[in-house]
Steps between C-alpha positions, in 0.01 A plus 500: 500500500640843420616724783296818460563692824771763474535467123432751231239437236754403233697253714179337629375469141805292407441267796133458408585427135757240612247340736230500231721337235641232730203407716167627372545411132556134588192506722300672224574218257402241761172675585416552131567130442255420779243732337556335162463153653184604682350646183574180306328295771210751495511547877504824700830632637502492881715724721504410867648693795439455872256797498298440183481305177427625149361310204549649153275352237468725196218410264462597133290813463205443268319783323121520542290762322182627661245758390461808718238771459654847518250733674677817386525415128174298505644203315630154562872432463730201549749478784771235515587356839805284564417223745737230628433154365394238752692212343784630281821615672729767356831311482701799379388730780551230764854442378600866466349633821638232731826676588339843546233357731768308690695824564183685608413224746851504647473878549164454675648227719790725604260786577283272715804375690608858568153591628 
């Protein structure tokens, strides 16, 4: 972990870049691999900490058109709503968002431990 206290912005930036390249990038590939594997198996991605657990299960958004009567213009028009499918998972979104959601959950876990 980089030593931040007592350092200037530029010297801390070098430490953070070193830490990111050596530690986080390897973890990113591992977590993305887990997301890819989960999307192939068509199962939700689960994140579990001692305080809470998160299940990410992105579904394909389907377009549905409905007719709406516009009171101001006195006519009917079509509106398209995007609703998540109940059976079809979005493999691409599950795979791509896995690492970002993992990082957000770790930040939340650290914040809860501090509190």
